[in-house]
C-alpha positions in Angstrom: -6.8 -99.0 -159.7 -6.3 -96.0 -157.5 -5.9 -98.0 -154.4 -2.9 -100.0 -155.6 0.4 -99.1 -153.9 3.7 -98.7 -155.7 6.2 -101.6 -155.7 8.8 -101.3 -153.0 11.7 -101.1 -155.5 10.1 -98.2 -157.3 9.2 -96.4 -154.0 12.9 -96.6 -152.9 14.0 -95.3 -156.3 11.7 -92.3 -156.1 12.8 -91.6 -152.5 16.4 -91.7 -153.5 15.8 -89.2 -156.4 14.1 -86.8 -154.0 16.9 -87.0 -151.5 19.5 -86.5 -154.2 17.6 -83.5 -155.5 17.3 -81.7 -152.2 20.4 -82.9 -150.3 23.3 -81.4 -152.4 21.9 -77.9 -152.5 23.7 -77.2 -149.2 27.1 -78.4 -150.6 28.4 -74.9 -151.4 31.3 -74.0 -149.1 33.1 -70.6 -149.0 36.7 -70.2 -147.8 38.2 -66.8 -146.8 41.1 -65.8 -144.5 38.5 -64.3 -142.1 40.9 -61.6 -140.8 43.2 -59.5 -142.9 45.5 -56.6 -142.0 47.0 -54.3 -144.6 48.9 -51.0 -144.6 47.2 -47.7 -145.6 47.9 -46.8 -149.2 48.8 -50.3 -150.4 46.7 -52.8 -152.3 45.0 -55.8 -150.6 43.9 -59.1 -152.2 40.6 -60.2 -150.7 40.9 -64.0 -151.2 37.7 -66.1 -151.6 37.5 -69.6 -152.9 34.6 -72.1 -152.9 33.7 -75.7 -153.4 30.5 -76.9 -155.2 29.0 -80.2 -156.1 28.0 -78.7 -159.5 30.5 -77.9 -162.3 31.2 -74.2 -162.8 29.0 -72.9 -165.6 27.9 -69.7 -167.2 25.2 -69.3 -164.5 27.8 -68.7 -161.7 27.5 -65.4 -160.0 29.8 -63.7 -157.4 28.7 -60.8 -155.3 31.1 -58.8 -153.0 29.6 -56.3 -150.5 31.0 -54.2 -147.7 29.8 -53.4 -144.1 31.6 -50.4 -142.5 33.1 -51.1 -139.1 31.5 -48.1 -137.5 28.1 -49.2 -138.8 25.9 -48.0 -141.7 24.3 -49.7 -144.6 25.8 -52.4 -146.7 27.6 -51.2 -149.8 28.1 -52.8 -153.2 31.8 -53.6 -154.1 31.9 -56.0 -157.0 29.9 -58.4 -159.1 30.8 -61.2 -161.5 28.6 -63.0 -164.0 30.3 -64.1 -167.2 32.5 -61.1 -166.6 33.5 -58.6 -164.0 31.4 -55.6 -163.0 32.9 -53.0 -160.7 31.1 -50.2 -158.8 30.3 -47.1 -160.8 29.7 -44.8 -157.9 30.9 -44.6 -154.2 34.1 -45.3 -152.5 34.9 -48.5 -154.5 34.6 -46.9 -158.0 37.7 -47.8 -160.1 39.4 -49.3 -157.1 38.4 -53.0 -157.4 39.6 -55.5 -160.0 38.9 -59.2 -160.6 41.8 -61.5 -159.5 39.9 -64.8 -159.6 40.3 -68.0 -161.5 37.2 -70.1 -162.0 39.2 -73.2 -163.0 40.6 -73.1 -159.5 37.3 -72.1 -157.9 38.9 -68.8 -157.0 36.7 -65.6 -156.9 39.2 -63.2 -155.3 39.4 -59.5 -155.9 42.0 -56.8 -155.3 41.2 -53.5 -153.6 43.6 -50.7 -154.6 44.9 -47.8 -152.5 43.6 -48.8 -149.1 42.1 -46.0 -146.9 41.3 -46.0 -143.2 37.6 -45.8 -144.0 37.9 -49.2 -145.8 38.0 -50.8 -142.4 35.1 -53.2 -142.1 33.7 -56.6 -143.2 33.7 -57.7 -146.8 31.3 -60.5 -147.8 31.8 -63.0 -150.7 28.6 -64.7 -151.9 28.9 -67.3 -154.6 26.0 -69.0 -156.5 26.6 -71.8 -158.9 23.2 -73.1 -159.9 21.7 -75.5 -159.0 24.1 -75.1 -156.0 23.0 -71.8 -154.6 22.7 -72.3 -150.8 25.5 -72.1 -148.3 27.3 -69.7 -146.0 28.6 -66.3 -147.1 32.3 -65.8 -146.8 33.5 -62.9 -144.6 36.8 -61.0 -144.3 37.3 -58.5 -141.6 39.8 -56.0 -143.0 41.9 -53.7 -140.8 43.8 -50.9 -142.4 46.7 -49.8 -140.3 49.5 -47.3 -140.5 52.2 -50.0 -140.2 51.9 -53.7 -140.0 51.9 -55.0 -136.5 54.2 -57.9 -135.7 52.4 -61.1 -134.8 53.6 -63.8 -132.4 54.9 -65.7 -135.4 57.0 -62.7 -136.4 58.5 -62.3 -132.9 59.2 -66.0 -132.8 60.9 -65.9 -136.1 63.0 -63.0 -135.1 64.0 -64.7 -131.8 65.0 -67.9 -133.5 67.0 -65.9 -136.1 68.7 -63.9 -133.4 69.6 -67.0 -131.5 71.0 -68.7 -134.6 73.1 -65.5 -135.4 74.4 -65.4 -131.8 75.4 -69.1 -131.9 77.3 -68.5 -135.2 79.1 -65.5 -133.7 80.1 -67.6 -130.6 81.4 -70.4 -132.8 83.4 -68.0 -134.8 84.8 -66.3 -131.7 85.8 -69.7 -130.2 87.5 -70.8 -133.5 89.4 -67.5 -133.6 90.5 -67.7 -130.0 91.8 -71.3 -130.5 93.6 -70.2 -133.7 95.4 -67.3 -131.9 96.3 -69.6 -129.0 97.8 -72.2 -131.3 99.7 -69.5 -133.2 101.0 -68.0 -129.9 102.2 -71.4 -128.7 103.9 -72.0 -132.0 105.7 -68.7 -131.9 106.9 -69.3 -128.3 108.1 -72.8 -129.3 110.0 -71.3 -132.3 111.7 -68.7 -130.0 112.7 -71.4 -127.6 114.3 -73.4 -130.4 116.2 -70.3 -131.5 117.4 -69.3 -128.1 118.6 -72.8 -127.0 121.5 -73.0 -129.5 122.7 -69.5 -128.5 122.5 -70.5 -124.8 124.5 -73.7 -125.4 127.1 -71.7 -127.3 127.4 -69.2 -124.4 127.8 -72.0 -121.9 130.5 -73.7 -124.0 132.4 -70.4 -124.2 132.2 -69.9 -120.5 133.4 -73.5 -119.9 136.4 -73.1 -122.2 137.3 -69.8 -120.5 137.1 -71.5 -117.1 139.4 -74.4 -118.2 141.9 -71.9 -119.8 142.2 -70.0 -116.5 142.6 -73.1 -114.5 145.5 -74.4 -116.7 147.3 -71.1 -116.3 
């Protein structure tokens, strides 16, 4: 009785169940912008979204932590489990609010009134049982005095300046052609006015010449 082996079909079914039980636990994916730059004194949205093979339920938890750029211990920033829980002490007290939407798998937060000592790495850790394994999202925040122009900004400005220059050149060409046509029209009008007067003068001189010849 104990020496009998399982039928091949049942063995494959059990193996498949084991694989399905252990395989999907690594399906949790976290998405963040990785790098964020914001101006001192403003508010910054720390965006974090995720994907999970399991439907979002009441067991979902979100933990935000902070590691200072100059070193030091990790600090608690924010926690979510069936509702938001902000820090009660420390630098992040009354400065962090929930800005997520679980229907869209969004667990973002907003950090108010940025300070220079907020520079560092913010981590976003999402657990959605039974999907609890996966990478932790990170955002490296740089708080600056003024926003630095990126290459895209410079490229946008260059393209905009080139377009504006082309428009000015086209307007200048149109105006020059307009004034040239107007000047030509004025000259032609003057010639038309002068020609009858010149013909009349010549006729008068011709009559006077004939009169003197007859006398």
